[in-house]
mmCIF entry with sequence, helices, sheets and N, C-alpha, C, O atoms, coordinates in Angstrom:
data_MODEL
# 
_entry.id   MODEL 
# 
_entity.id                         1 
_entity.type                       polymer 
_entity.pdbx_number_of_molecules   1 
# 
_entity_poly.entity_id                      1 
_entity_poly.type                           'polypeptide(L)' 
_entity_poly.nstd_linkage                   no 
_entity_poly.nstd_monomer                   no 
_entity_poly.pdbx_seq_one_letter_code       
;(UNK)(UNK)(UNK)(UNK)(UNK)(UNK)(UNK)(UNK)(UNK)(UNK)(UNK)(UNK)(UNK)(UNK)(UNK)(UNK)
(UNK)(UNK)(UNK)(UNK)(UNK)(UNK)(UNK)(UNK)(UNK)(UNK)(UNK)(UNK)(UNK)(UNK)(UNK)(UNK)
(UNK)(UNK)(UNK)(UNK)(UNK)(UNK)(UNK)(UNK)(UNK)(UNK)(UNK)(UNK)(UNK)(UNK)(UNK)(UNK)
(UNK)(UNK)(UNK)(UNK)(UNK)(UNK)(UNK)
;
_entity_poly.pdbx_seq_one_letter_code_can   XXXXXXXXXXXXXXXXXXXXXXXXXXXXXXXXXXXXXXXXXXXXXXXXXXXXXXX 
_entity_poly.pdbx_strand_id                 A 
# 
loop_
_entity_poly_seq.entity_id 
_entity_poly_seq.num 
_entity_poly_seq.mon_id 
_entity_poly_seq.hetero 
1 1  UNK n 
1 2  UNK n 
1 3  UNK n 
1 4  UNK n 
1 5  UNK n 
1 6  UNK n 
1 7  UNK n 
1 8  UNK n 
1 9  UNK n 
1 10 UNK n 
1 11 UNK n 
1 12 UNK n 
1 13 UNK n 
1 14 UNK n 
1 15 UNK n 
1 16 UNK n 
1 17 UNK n 
1 18 UNK n 
1 19 UNK n 
1 20 UNK n 
1 21 UNK n 
1 22 UNK n 
1 23 UNK n 
1 24 UNK n 
1 25 UNK n 
1 26 UNK n 
1 27 UNK n 
1 28 UNK n 
1 29 UNK n 
1 30 UNK n 
1 31 UNK n 
1 32 UNK n 
1 33 UNK n 
1 34 UNK n 
1 35 UNK n 
1 36 UNK n 
1 37 UNK n 
1 38 UNK n 
1 39 UNK n 
1 40 UNK n 
1 41 UNK n 
1 42 UNK n 
1 43 UNK n 
1 44 UNK n 
1 45 UNK n 
1 46 UNK n 
1 47 UNK n 
1 48 UNK n 
1 49 UNK n 
1 50 UNK n 
1 51 UNK n 
1 52 UNK n 
1 53 UNK n 
1 54 UNK n 
1 55 UNK n 
# 
_struct_asym.id          A 
_struct_asym.entity_id   1 
# 
loop_
_struct_conf.conf_type_id 
_struct_conf.id 
_struct_conf.pdbx_PDB_helix_id 
_struct_conf.beg_label_comp_id 
_struct_conf.beg_label_asym_id 
_struct_conf.beg_label_seq_id 
_struct_conf.pdbx_beg_PDB_ins_code 
_struct_conf.end_label_comp_id 
_struct_conf.end_label_asym_id 
_struct_conf.end_label_seq_id 
_struct_conf.pdbx_end_PDB_ins_code 
_struct_conf.beg_auth_comp_id 
_struct_conf.beg_auth_asym_id 
_struct_conf.beg_auth_seq_id 
_struct_conf.end_auth_comp_id 
_struct_conf.end_auth_asym_id 
_struct_conf.end_auth_seq_id 
_struct_conf.pdbx_PDB_helix_class 
_struct_conf.details 
_struct_conf.pdbx_PDB_helix_length 
HELX_P HELX_P1 AA1 UNK A 13 ? UNK A 24 ? UNK A 13 UNK A 24 1 ? 12 
HELX_P HELX_P2 AA2 UNK A 31 ? UNK A 54 ? UNK A 31 UNK A 54 1 ? 24 
# 
_struct_conf_type.id          HELX_P 
_struct_conf_type.criteria    ? 
_struct_conf_type.reference   ? 
# 
loop_
_atom_site.group_PDB 
_atom_site.id 
_atom_site.type_symbol 
_atom_site.label_atom_id 
_atom_site.label_alt_id 
_atom_site.label_comp_id 
_atom_site.label_asym_id 
_atom_site.label_entity_id 
_atom_site.label_seq_id 
_atom_site.pdbx_PDB_ins_code 
_atom_site.Cartn_x 
_atom_site.Cartn_y 
_atom_site.Cartn_z 
_atom_site.occupancy 
_atom_site.B_iso_or_equiv 
_atom_site.pdbx_formal_charge 
_atom_site.auth_seq_id 
_atom_site.auth_comp_id 
_atom_site.auth_asym_id 
_atom_site.auth_atom_id 
_atom_site.pdbx_PDB_model_num 
ATOM 1   N N  . UNK A 1 1  ? 14.009  18.546  -3.043 1.00 0.00 ? 1  UNK A N  1 
ATOM 2   C CA . UNK A 1 1  ? 14.270  17.459  -3.953 1.00 0.00 ? 1  UNK A CA 1 
ATOM 3   C C  . UNK A 1 1  ? 14.750  16.235  -3.162 1.00 0.00 ? 1  UNK A C  1 
ATOM 4   O O  . UNK A 1 1  ? 15.399  16.374  -2.126 1.00 0.00 ? 1  UNK A O  1 
ATOM 5   N N  . UNK A 1 2  ? 14.433  15.069  -3.649 1.00 0.00 ? 2  UNK A N  1 
ATOM 6   C CA . UNK A 1 2  ? 14.794  13.836  -2.942 1.00 0.00 ? 2  UNK A CA 1 
ATOM 7   C C  . UNK A 1 2  ? 16.277  13.535  -3.087 1.00 0.00 ? 2  UNK A C  1 
ATOM 8   O O  . UNK A 1 2  ? 16.911  13.867  -4.089 1.00 0.00 ? 2  UNK A O  1 
ATOM 9   N N  . UNK A 1 3  ? 16.805  12.898  -2.055 1.00 0.00 ? 3  UNK A N  1 
ATOM 10  C CA . UNK A 1 3  ? 18.199  12.481  -2.116 1.00 0.00 ? 3  UNK A CA 1 
ATOM 11  C C  . UNK A 1 3  ? 18.296  11.169  -2.885 1.00 0.00 ? 3  UNK A C  1 
ATOM 12  O O  . UNK A 1 3  ? 17.368  10.362  -2.838 1.00 0.00 ? 3  UNK A O  1 
ATOM 13  N N  . UNK A 1 4  ? 19.385  10.943  -3.580 1.00 0.00 ? 4  UNK A N  1 
ATOM 14  C CA . UNK A 1 4  ? 19.521  9.678   -4.307 1.00 0.00 ? 4  UNK A CA 1 
ATOM 15  C C  . UNK A 1 4  ? 19.643  8.500   -3.340 1.00 0.00 ? 4  UNK A C  1 
ATOM 16  O O  . UNK A 1 4  ? 20.145  8.641   -2.225 1.00 0.00 ? 4  UNK A O  1 
ATOM 17  N N  . UNK A 1 5  ? 19.178  7.354   -3.788 1.00 0.00 ? 5  UNK A N  1 
ATOM 18  C CA . UNK A 1 5  ? 19.237  6.141   -2.982 1.00 0.00 ? 5  UNK A CA 1 
ATOM 19  C C  . UNK A 1 5  ? 20.636  5.542   -3.112 1.00 0.00 ? 5  UNK A C  1 
ATOM 20  O O  . UNK A 1 5  ? 21.158  5.376   -4.214 1.00 0.00 ? 5  UNK A O  1 
ATOM 21  N N  . UNK A 1 6  ? 21.229  5.224   -1.963 1.00 0.00 ? 6  UNK A N  1 
ATOM 22  C CA . UNK A 1 6  ? 22.564  4.635   -1.985 1.00 0.00 ? 6  UNK A CA 1 
ATOM 23  C C  . UNK A 1 6  ? 22.497  3.196   -2.467 1.00 0.00 ? 6  UNK A C  1 
ATOM 24  O O  . UNK A 1 6  ? 21.453  2.547   -2.389 1.00 0.00 ? 6  UNK A O  1 
ATOM 25  N N  . UNK A 1 7  ? 23.623  2.708   -2.966 1.00 0.00 ? 7  UNK A N  1 
ATOM 26  C CA . UNK A 1 7  ? 23.686  1.331   -3.426 1.00 0.00 ? 7  UNK A CA 1 
ATOM 27  C C  . UNK A 1 7  ? 23.528  0.377   -2.254 1.00 0.00 ? 7  UNK A C  1 
ATOM 28  O O  . UNK A 1 7  ? 23.927  0.681   -1.130 1.00 0.00 ? 7  UNK A O  1 
ATOM 29  N N  . UNK A 1 8  ? 22.938  -0.785  -2.533 1.00 0.00 ? 8  UNK A N  1 
ATOM 30  C CA . UNK A 1 8  ? 22.786  -1.822  -1.522 1.00 0.00 ? 8  UNK A CA 1 
ATOM 31  C C  . UNK A 1 8  ? 24.132  -2.498  -1.310 1.00 0.00 ? 8  UNK A C  1 
ATOM 32  O O  . UNK A 1 8  ? 24.763  -2.918  -2.280 1.00 0.00 ? 8  UNK A O  1 
ATOM 33  N N  . UNK A 1 9  ? 24.585  -2.614  -0.069 1.00 0.00 ? 9  UNK A N  1 
ATOM 34  C CA . UNK A 1 9  ? 25.878  -3.265  0.159  1.00 0.00 ? 9  UNK A CA 1 
ATOM 35  C C  . UNK A 1 9  ? 25.817  -4.749  -0.188 1.00 0.00 ? 9  UNK A C  1 
ATOM 36  O O  . UNK A 1 9  ? 24.777  -5.389  -0.029 1.00 0.00 ? 9  UNK A O  1 
ATOM 37  N N  . UNK A 1 10 ? 26.920  -5.283  -0.655 1.00 0.00 ? 10 UNK A N  1 
ATOM 38  C CA . UNK A 1 10 ? 27.035  -6.693  -1.004 1.00 0.00 ? 10 UNK A CA 1 
ATOM 39  C C  . UNK A 1 10 ? 27.785  -7.381  0.129  1.00 0.00 ? 10 UNK A C  1 
ATOM 40  O O  . UNK A 1 10 ? 28.834  -6.913  0.570  1.00 0.00 ? 10 UNK A O  1 
ATOM 41  N N  . UNK A 1 11 ? 27.233  -8.496  0.592  1.00 0.00 ? 11 UNK A N  1 
ATOM 42  C CA . UNK A 1 11 ? 27.860  -9.227  1.682  1.00 0.00 ? 11 UNK A CA 1 
ATOM 43  C C  . UNK A 1 11 ? 28.807  -10.295 1.131  1.00 0.00 ? 11 UNK A C  1 
ATOM 44  O O  . UNK A 1 11 ? 28.511  -10.950 0.131  1.00 0.00 ? 11 UNK A O  1 
ATOM 45  N N  . UNK A 1 12 ? 29.934  -10.453 1.793  1.00 0.00 ? 12 UNK A N  1 
ATOM 46  C CA . UNK A 1 12 ? 30.914  -11.459 1.407  1.00 0.00 ? 12 UNK A CA 1 
ATOM 47  C C  . UNK A 1 12 ? 31.320  -12.261 2.637  1.00 0.00 ? 12 UNK A C  1 
ATOM 48  O O  . UNK A 1 12 ? 31.160  -11.807 3.770  1.00 0.00 ? 12 UNK A O  1 
ATOM 49  N N  . UNK A 1 13 ? 31.837  -13.438 2.403  1.00 0.00 ? 13 UNK A N  1 
ATOM 50  C CA . UNK A 1 13 ? 32.458  -14.232 3.457  1.00 0.00 ? 13 UNK A CA 1 
ATOM 51  C C  . UNK A 1 13 ? 31.518  -14.619 4.570  1.00 0.00 ? 13 UNK A C  1 
ATOM 52  O O  . UNK A 1 13 ? 30.387  -15.042 4.332  1.00 0.00 ? 13 UNK A O  1 
ATOM 53  N N  . UNK A 1 14 ? 32.001  -14.469 5.797  1.00 0.00 ? 14 UNK A N  1 
ATOM 54  C CA . UNK A 1 14 ? 31.258  -14.892 6.988  1.00 0.00 ? 14 UNK A CA 1 
ATOM 55  C C  . UNK A 1 14 ? 29.945  -14.133 7.126  1.00 0.00 ? 14 UNK A C  1 
ATOM 56  O O  . UNK A 1 14 ? 28.939  -14.713 7.538  1.00 0.00 ? 14 UNK A O  1 
ATOM 57  N N  . UNK A 1 15 ? 29.938  -12.843 6.788  1.00 0.00 ? 15 UNK A N  1 
ATOM 58  C CA . UNK A 1 15 ? 28.696  -12.064 6.870  1.00 0.00 ? 15 UNK A CA 1 
ATOM 59  C C  . UNK A 1 15 ? 27.637  -12.645 5.940  1.00 0.00 ? 15 UNK A C  1 
ATOM 60  O O  . UNK A 1 15 ? 26.471  -12.748 6.321  1.00 0.00 ? 15 UNK A O  1 
ATOM 61  N N  . UNK A 1 16 ? 28.025  -13.021 4.742  1.00 0.00 ? 16 UNK A N  1 
ATOM 62  C CA . UNK A 1 16 ? 27.088  -13.585 3.772  1.00 0.00 ? 16 UNK A CA 1 
ATOM 63  C C  . UNK A 1 16 ? 26.550  -14.926 4.268  1.00 0.00 ? 16 UNK A C  1 
ATOM 64  O O  . UNK A 1 16 ? 25.358  -15.205 4.138  1.00 0.00 ? 16 UNK A O  1 
ATOM 65  N N  . UNK A 1 17 ? 27.422  -15.750 4.833  1.00 0.00 ? 17 UNK A N  1 
ATOM 66  C CA . UNK A 1 17 ? 27.000  -17.051 5.339  1.00 0.00 ? 17 UNK A CA 1 
ATOM 67  C C  . UNK A 1 17 ? 25.983  -16.888 6.472  1.00 0.00 ? 17 UNK A C  1 
ATOM 68  O O  . UNK A 1 17 ? 24.958  -17.569 6.488  1.00 0.00 ? 17 UNK A O  1 
ATOM 69  N N  . UNK A 1 18 ? 26.265  -15.988 7.416  1.00 0.00 ? 18 UNK A N  1 
ATOM 70  C CA . UNK A 1 18 ? 25.346  -15.740 8.531  1.00 0.00 ? 18 UNK A CA 1 
ATOM 71  C C  . UNK A 1 18 ? 24.000  -15.227 8.032  1.00 0.00 ? 18 UNK A C  1 
ATOM 72  O O  . UNK A 1 18 ? 22.946  -15.640 8.517  1.00 0.00 ? 18 UNK A O  1 
ATOM 73  N N  . UNK A 1 19 ? 24.049  -14.325 7.061  1.00 0.00 ? 19 UNK A N  1 
ATOM 74  C CA . UNK A 1 19 ? 22.815  -13.771 6.507  1.00 0.00 ? 19 UNK A CA 1 
ATOM 75  C C  . UNK A 1 19 ? 21.966  -14.875 5.878  1.00 0.00 ? 19 UNK A C  1 
ATOM 76  O O  . UNK A 1 19 ? 20.760  -14.942 6.113  1.00 0.00 ? 19 UNK A O  1 
ATOM 77  N N  . UNK A 1 20 ? 22.590  -15.731 5.087  1.00 0.00 ? 20 UNK A N  1 
ATOM 78  C CA . UNK A 1 20 ? 21.854  -16.819 4.442  1.00 0.00 ? 20 UNK A CA 1 
ATOM 79  C C  . UNK A 1 20 ? 21.238  -17.766 5.459  1.00 0.00 ? 20 UNK A C  1 
ATOM 80  O O  . UNK A 1 20 ? 20.083  -18.167 5.314  1.00 0.00 ? 20 UNK A O  1 
ATOM 81  N N  . UNK A 1 21 ? 21.995  -18.123 6.480  1.00 0.00 ? 21 UNK A N  1 
ATOM 82  C CA . UNK A 1 21 ? 21.478  -19.018 7.513  1.00 0.00 ? 21 UNK A CA 1 
ATOM 83  C C  . UNK A 1 21 ? 20.284  -18.388 8.234  1.00 0.00 ? 21 UNK A C  1 
ATOM 84  O O  . UNK A 1 21 ? 19.304  -19.069 8.537  1.00 0.00 ? 21 UNK A O  1 
ATOM 85  N N  . UNK A 1 22 ? 20.372  -17.112 8.500  1.00 0.00 ? 22 UNK A N  1 
ATOM 86  C CA . UNK A 1 22 ? 19.278  -16.436 9.196  1.00 0.00 ? 22 UNK A CA 1 
ATOM 87  C C  . UNK A 1 22 ? 18.024  -16.354 8.323  1.00 0.00 ? 22 UNK A C  1 
ATOM 88  O O  . UNK A 1 22 ? 16.910  -16.444 8.840  1.00 0.00 ? 22 UNK A O  1 
ATOM 89  N N  . UNK A 1 23 ? 18.186  -16.187 7.026  1.00 0.00 ? 23 UNK A N  1 
ATOM 90  C CA . UNK A 1 23 ? 17.043  -16.129 6.122  1.00 0.00 ? 23 UNK A CA 1 
ATOM 91  C C  . UNK A 1 23 ? 16.369  -17.492 5.980  1.00 0.00 ? 23 UNK A C  1 
ATOM 92  O O  . UNK A 1 23 ? 15.183  -17.556 5.656  1.00 0.00 ? 23 UNK A O  1 
ATOM 93  N N  . UNK A 1 24 ? 17.087  -18.562 6.213  1.00 0.00 ? 24 UNK A N  1 
ATOM 94  C CA . UNK A 1 24 ? 16.515  -19.907 6.117  1.00 0.00 ? 24 UNK A CA 1 
ATOM 95  C C  . UNK A 1 24 ? 15.666  -20.256 7.336  1.00 0.00 ? 24 UNK A C  1 
ATOM 96  O O  . UNK A 1 24 ? 14.812  -21.139 7.260  1.00 0.00 ? 24 UNK A O  1 
ATOM 97  N N  . UNK A 1 25 ? 15.891  -19.577 8.451  1.00 0.00 ? 25 UNK A N  1 
ATOM 98  C CA . UNK A 1 25 ? 15.146  -19.863 9.675  1.00 0.00 ? 25 UNK A CA 1 
ATOM 99  C C  . UNK A 1 25 ? 13.729  -19.302 9.557  1.00 0.00 ? 25 UNK A C  1 
ATOM 100 O O  . UNK A 1 25 ? 13.532  -18.138 9.210  1.00 0.00 ? 25 UNK A O  1 
ATOM 101 N N  . UNK A 1 26 ? 12.765  -20.145 9.849  1.00 0.00 ? 26 UNK A N  1 
ATOM 102 C CA . UNK A 1 26 ? 11.367  -19.727 9.786  1.00 0.00 ? 26 UNK A CA 1 
ATOM 103 C C  . UNK A 1 26 ? 10.979  -19.132 11.134 1.00 0.00 ? 26 UNK A C  1 
ATOM 104 O O  . UNK A 1 26 ? 11.179  -19.745 12.182 1.00 0.00 ? 26 UNK A O  1 
ATOM 105 N N  . UNK A 1 27 ? 10.426  -17.939 11.085 1.00 0.00 ? 27 UNK A N  1 
ATOM 106 C CA . UNK A 1 27 ? 9.965   -17.318 12.322 1.00 0.00 ? 27 UNK A CA 1 
ATOM 107 C C  . UNK A 1 27 ? 8.565   -17.811 12.637 1.00 0.00 ? 27 UNK A C  1 
ATOM 108 O O  . UNK A 1 27 ? 7.695   -17.830 11.766 1.00 0.00 ? 27 UNK A O  1 
ATOM 109 N N  . UNK A 1 28 ? 8.352   -18.204 13.862 1.00 0.00 ? 28 UNK A N  1 
ATOM 110 C CA . UNK A 1 28 ? 7.034   -18.662 14.309 1.00 0.00 ? 28 UNK A CA 1 
ATOM 111 C C  . UNK A 1 28 ? 6.385   -17.532 15.099 1.00 0.00 ? 28 UNK A C  1 
ATOM 112 O O  . UNK A 1 28 ? 7.049   -16.790 15.824 1.00 0.00 ? 28 UNK A O  1 
ATOM 113 N N  . UNK A 1 29 ? 5.079   -17.424 14.940 1.00 0.00 ? 29 UNK A N  1 
ATOM 114 C CA . UNK A 1 29 ? 4.368   -16.441 15.738 1.00 0.00 ? 29 UNK A CA 1 
ATOM 115 C C  . UNK A 1 29 ? 3.176   -17.118 16.406 1.00 0.00 ? 29 UNK A C  1 
ATOM 116 O O  . UNK A 1 29 ? 2.543   -18.010 15.841 1.00 0.00 ? 29 UNK A O  1 
ATOM 117 N N  . UNK A 1 30 ? 2.895   -16.676 17.601 1.00 0.00 ? 30 UNK A N  1 
ATOM 118 C CA . UNK A 1 30 ? 1.771   -17.235 18.337 1.00 0.00 ? 30 UNK A CA 1 
ATOM 119 C C  . UNK A 1 30 ? 0.474   -16.685 17.744 1.00 0.00 ? 30 UNK A C  1 
ATOM 120 O O  . UNK A 1 30 ? 0.497   -15.672 17.045 1.00 0.00 ? 30 UNK A O  1 
ATOM 121 N N  . UNK A 1 31 ? -0.634  -17.330 18.012 1.00 0.00 ? 31 UNK A N  1 
ATOM 122 C CA . UNK A 1 31 ? -1.926  -16.792 17.523 1.00 0.00 ? 31 UNK A CA 1 
ATOM 123 C C  . UNK A 1 31 ? -2.191  -15.370 18.028 1.00 0.00 ? 31 UNK A C  1 
ATOM 124 O O  . UNK A 1 31 ? -2.795  -14.561 17.323 1.00 0.00 ? 31 UNK A O  1 
ATOM 125 N N  . UNK A 1 32 ? -1.738  -15.068 19.250 1.00 0.00 ? 32 UNK A N  1 
ATOM 126 C CA . UNK A 1 32 ? -1.936  -13.715 19.784 1.00 0.00 ? 32 UNK A CA 1 
ATOM 127 C C  . UNK A 1 32 ? -1.094  -12.695 19.005 1.00 0.00 ? 32 UNK A C  1 
ATOM 128 O O  . UNK A 1 32 ? -1.562  -11.598 18.699 1.00 0.00 ? 32 UNK A O  1 
ATOM 129 N N  . UNK A 1 33 ? 0.139   -13.066 18.692 1.00 0.00 ? 33 UNK A N  1 
ATOM 130 C CA . UNK A 1 33 ? 0.998   -12.166 17.917 1.00 0.00 ? 33 UNK A CA 1 
ATOM 131 C C  . UNK A 1 33 ? 0.416   -11.946 16.520 1.00 0.00 ? 33 UNK A C  1 
ATOM 132 O O  . UNK A 1 33 ? 0.433   -10.831 15.999 1.00 0.00 ? 33 UNK A O  1 
ATOM 133 N N  . UNK A 1 34 ? -0.093  -13.012 15.926 1.00 0.00 ? 34 UNK A N  1 
ATOM 134 C CA . UNK A 1 34 ? -0.693  -12.909 14.588 1.00 0.00 ? 34 UNK A CA 1 
ATOM 135 C C  . UNK A 1 34 ? -1.903  -11.980 14.620 1.00 0.00 ? 34 UNK A C  1 
ATOM 136 O O  . UNK A 1 34 ? -2.049  -11.122 13.750 1.00 0.00 ? 34 UNK A O  1 
ATOM 137 N N  . UNK A 1 35 ? -2.757  -12.144 15.605 1.00 0.00 ? 35 UNK A N  1 
ATOM 138 C CA . UNK A 1 35 ? -3.949  -11.300 15.704 1.00 0.00 ? 35 UNK A CA 1 
ATOM 139 C C  . UNK A 1 35 ? -3.565  -9.837  15.915 1.00 0.00 ? 35 UNK A C  1 
ATOM 140 O O  . UNK A 1 35 ? -4.171  -8.945  15.323 1.00 0.00 ? 35 UNK A O  1 
ATOM 141 N N  . UNK A 1 36 ? -2.560  -9.588  16.757 1.00 0.00 ? 36 UNK A N  1 
ATOM 142 C CA . UNK A 1 36 ? -2.111  -8.217  16.987 1.00 0.00 ? 36 UNK A CA 1 
ATOM 143 C C  . UNK A 1 36 ? -1.554  -7.606  15.697 1.00 0.00 ? 36 UNK A C  1 
ATOM 144 O O  . UNK A 1 36 ? -1.833  -6.451  15.377 1.00 0.00 ? 36 UNK A O  1 
ATOM 145 N N  . UNK A 1 37 ? -0.760  -8.400  14.958 1.00 0.00 ? 37 UNK A N  1 
ATOM 146 C CA . UNK A 1 37 ? -0.198  -7.911  13.693 1.00 0.00 ? 37 UNK A CA 1 
ATOM 147 C C  . UNK A 1 37 ? -1.300  -7.592  12.690 1.00 0.00 ? 37 UNK A C  1 
ATOM 148 O O  . UNK A 1 37 ? -1.250  -6.557  12.024 1.00 0.00 ? 37 UNK A O  1 
ATOM 149 N N  . UNK A 1 38 ? -2.290  -8.466  12.576 1.00 0.00 ? 38 UNK A N  1 
ATOM 150 C CA . UNK A 1 38 ? -3.387  -8.234  11.642 1.00 0.00 ? 38 UNK A CA 1 
ATOM 151 C C  . UNK A 1 38 ? -4.244  -7.052  12.068 1.00 0.00 ? 38 UNK A C  1 
ATOM 152 O O  . UNK A 1 38 ? -4.719  -6.295  11.221 1.00 0.00 ? 38 UNK A O  1 
ATOM 153 N N  . UNK A 1 39 ? -4.449  -6.884  13.374 1.00 0.00 ? 39 UNK A N  1 
ATOM 154 C CA . UNK A 1 39 ? -5.218  -5.728  13.859 1.00 0.00 ? 39 UNK A CA 1 
ATOM 155 C C  . UNK A 1 39 ? -4.495  -4.427  13.528 1.00 0.00 ? 39 UNK A C  1 
ATOM 156 O O  . UNK A 1 39 ? -5.125  -3.447  13.131 1.00 0.00 ? 39 UNK A O  1 
ATOM 157 N N  . UNK A 1 40 ? -3.175  -4.416  13.692 1.00 0.00 ? 40 UNK A N  1 
ATOM 158 C CA . UNK A 1 40 ? -2.385  -3.229  13.335 1.00 0.00 ? 40 UNK A CA 1 
ATOM 159 C C  . UNK A 1 40 ? -2.474  -2.945  11.840 1.00 0.00 ? 40 UNK A C  1 
ATOM 160 O O  . UNK A 1 40 ? -2.559  -1.791  11.420 1.00 0.00 ? 40 UNK A O  1 
ATOM 161 N N  . UNK A 1 41 ? -2.455  -4.005  11.046 1.00 0.00 ? 41 UNK A N  1 
ATOM 162 C CA . UNK A 1 41 ? -2.561  -3.852  9.590  1.00 0.00 ? 41 UNK A CA 1 
ATOM 163 C C  . UNK A 1 41 ? -3.920  -3.256  9.220  1.00 0.00 ? 41 UNK A C  1 
ATOM 164 O O  . UNK A 1 41 ? -3.999  -2.317  8.428  1.00 0.00 ? 41 UNK A O  1 
ATOM 165 N N  . UNK A 1 42 ? -4.988  -3.809  9.798  1.00 0.00 ? 42 UNK A N  1 
ATOM 166 C CA . UNK A 1 42 ? -6.332  -3.296  9.494  1.00 0.00 ? 42 UNK A CA 1 
ATOM 167 C C  . UNK A 1 42 ? -6.468  -1.828  9.913  1.00 0.00 ? 42 UNK A C  1 
ATOM 168 O O  . UNK A 1 42 ? -7.095  -1.035  9.210  1.00 0.00 ? 42 UNK A O  1 
ATOM 169 N N  . UNK A 1 43 ? -5.882  -1.472  11.054 1.00 0.00 ? 43 UNK A N  1 
ATOM 170 C CA . UNK A 1 43 ? -5.926  -0.082  11.509 1.00 0.00 ? 43 UNK A CA 1 
ATOM 171 C C  . UNK A 1 43 ? -5.194  0.839   10.530 1.00 0.00 ? 43 UNK A C  1 
ATOM 172 O O  . UNK A 1 43 ? -5.681  1.924   10.212 1.00 0.00 ? 43 UNK A O  1 
ATOM 173 N N  . UNK A 1 44 ? -4.038  0.411   10.060 1.00 0.00 ? 44 UNK A N  1 
ATOM 174 C CA . UNK A 1 44 ? -3.274  1.220   9.112  1.00 0.00 ? 44 UNK A CA 1 
ATOM 175 C C  . UNK A 1 44 ? -4.051  1.416   7.812  1.00 0.00 ? 44 UNK A C  1 
ATOM 176 O O  . UNK A 1 44 ? -4.050  2.511   7.251  1.00 0.00 ? 44 UNK A O  1 
ATOM 177 N N  . UNK A 1 45 ? -4.712  0.366   7.330  1.00 0.00 ? 45 UNK A N  1 
ATOM 178 C CA . UNK A 1 45 ? -5.507  0.476   6.111  1.00 0.00 ? 45 UNK A CA 1 
ATOM 179 C C  . UNK A 1 45 ? -6.656  1.459   6.306  1.00 0.00 ? 45 UNK A C  1 
ATOM 180 O O  . UNK A 1 45 ? -6.933  2.271   5.423  1.00 0.00 ? 45 UNK A O  1 
ATOM 181 N N  . UNK A 1 46 ? -7.332  1.392   7.463  1.00 0.00 ? 46 UNK A N  1 
ATOM 182 C CA . UNK A 1 46 ? -8.422  2.331   7.750  1.00 0.00 ? 46 UNK A CA 1 
ATOM 183 C C  . UNK A 1 46 ? -7.917  3.773   7.757  1.00 0.00 ? 46 UNK A C  1 
ATOM 184 O O  . UNK A 1 46 ? -8.575  4.674   7.235  1.00 0.00 ? 46 UNK A O  1 
ATOM 185 N N  . UNK A 1 47 ? -6.743  3.982   8.356  1.00 0.00 ? 47 UNK A N  1 
ATOM 186 C CA . UNK A 1 47 ? -6.174  5.328   8.418  1.00 0.00 ? 47 UNK A CA 1 
ATOM 187 C C  . UNK A 1 47 ? -5.872  5.846   7.021  1.00 0.00 ? 47 UNK A C  1 
ATOM 188 O O  . UNK A 1 47 ? -6.120  7.015   6.726  1.00 0.00 ? 47 UNK A O  1 
ATOM 189 N N  . UNK A 1 48 ? -5.338  4.987   6.157  1.00 0.00 ? 48 UNK A N  1 
ATOM 190 C CA . UNK A 1 48 ? -5.055  5.395   4.779  1.00 0.00 ? 48 UNK A CA 1 
ATOM 191 C C  . UNK A 1 48 ? -6.336  5.746   4.035  1.00 0.00 ? 48 UNK A C  1 
ATOM 192 O O  . UNK A 1 48 ? -6.390  6.735   3.304  1.00 0.00 ? 48 UNK A O  1 
ATOM 193 N N  . UNK A 1 49 ? -7.358  4.931   4.227  1.00 0.00 ? 49 UNK A N  1 
ATOM 194 C CA . UNK A 1 49 ? -8.631  5.182   3.541  1.00 0.00 ? 49 UNK A CA 1 
ATOM 195 C C  . UNK A 1 49 ? -9.257  6.491   4.002  1.00 0.00 ? 49 UNK A C  1 
ATOM 196 O O  . UNK A 1 49 ? -9.777  7.247   3.182  1.00 0.00 ? 49 UNK A O  1 
ATOM 197 N N  . UNK A 1 50 ? -9.214  6.771   5.304  1.00 0.00 ? 50 UNK A N  1 
ATOM 198 C CA . UNK A 1 50 ? -9.775  8.020   5.809  1.00 0.00 ? 50 UNK A CA 1 
ATOM 199 C C  . UNK A 1 50 ? -8.975  9.209   5.302  1.00 0.00 ? 50 UNK A C  1 
ATOM 200 O O  . UNK A 1 50 ? -9.546  10.264  5.022  1.00 0.00 ? 50 UNK A O  1 
ATOM 201 N N  . UNK A 1 51 ? -7.665  9.054   5.181  1.00 0.00 ? 51 UNK A N  1 
ATOM 202 C CA . UNK A 1 51 ? -6.837  10.142  4.657  1.00 0.00 ? 51 UNK A CA 1 
ATOM 203 C C  . UNK A 1 51 ? -7.177  10.445  3.212  1.00 0.00 ? 51 UNK A C  1 
ATOM 204 O O  . UNK A 1 51 ? -7.177  11.606  2.803  1.00 0.00 ? 51 UNK A O  1 
ATOM 205 N N  . UNK A 1 52 ? -7.467  9.412   2.436  1.00 0.00 ? 52 UNK A N  1 
ATOM 206 C CA . UNK A 1 52 ? -7.841  9.615   1.028  1.00 0.00 ? 52 UNK A CA 1 
ATOM 207 C C  . UNK A 1 52 ? -9.205  10.282  0.924  1.00 0.00 ? 52 UNK A C  1 
ATOM 208 O O  . UNK A 1 52 ? -9.428  11.090  0.023  1.00 0.00 ? 52 UNK A O  1 
ATOM 209 N N  . UNK A 1 53 ? -10.125 9.954   1.836  1.00 0.00 ? 53 UNK A N  1 
ATOM 210 C CA . UNK A 1 53 ? -11.456 10.534  1.798  1.00 0.00 ? 53 UNK A CA 1 
ATOM 211 C C  . UNK A 1 53 ? -11.422 12.025  2.066  1.00 0.00 ? 53 UNK A C  1 
ATOM 212 O O  . UNK A 1 53 ? -12.231 12.769  1.512  1.00 0.00 ? 53 UNK A O  1 
ATOM 213 N N  . UNK A 1 54 ? -10.499 12.477  2.906  1.00 0.00 ? 54 UNK A N  1 
ATOM 214 C CA . UNK A 1 54 ? -10.414 13.882  3.268  1.00 0.00 ? 54 UNK A CA 1 
ATOM 215 C C  . UNK A 1 54 ? -9.842  14.741  2.140  1.00 0.00 ? 54 UNK A C  1 
ATOM 216 O O  . UNK A 1 54 ? -10.035 15.957  2.130  1.00 0.00 ? 54 UNK A O  1 
ATOM 217 N N  . UNK A 1 55 ? -9.155  14.131  1.212  1.00 0.00 ? 55 UNK A N  1 
ATOM 218 C CA . UNK A 1 55 ? -8.510  14.910  0.130  1.00 0.00 ? 55 UNK A CA 1 
ATOM 219 C C  . UNK A 1 55 ? -9.485  15.326  -0.908 1.00 0.00 ? 55 UNK A C  1 
ATOM 220 O O  . UNK A 1 55 ? -9.110  15.983  -1.880 1.00 0.00 ? 55 UNK A O  1 
# 
């Protein structure tokens, strides 16, 4: 049987401020990083599709 999911912690004070500031920062990725990420995504989708075909 599955274990229950714990509650999500709530951030207060300085931790909350740091978290918000970090979420506002936009992450940039190079074209090479983007292509690698998309290739990994396409591979994962293919693996899922092949797994469904075998069932």
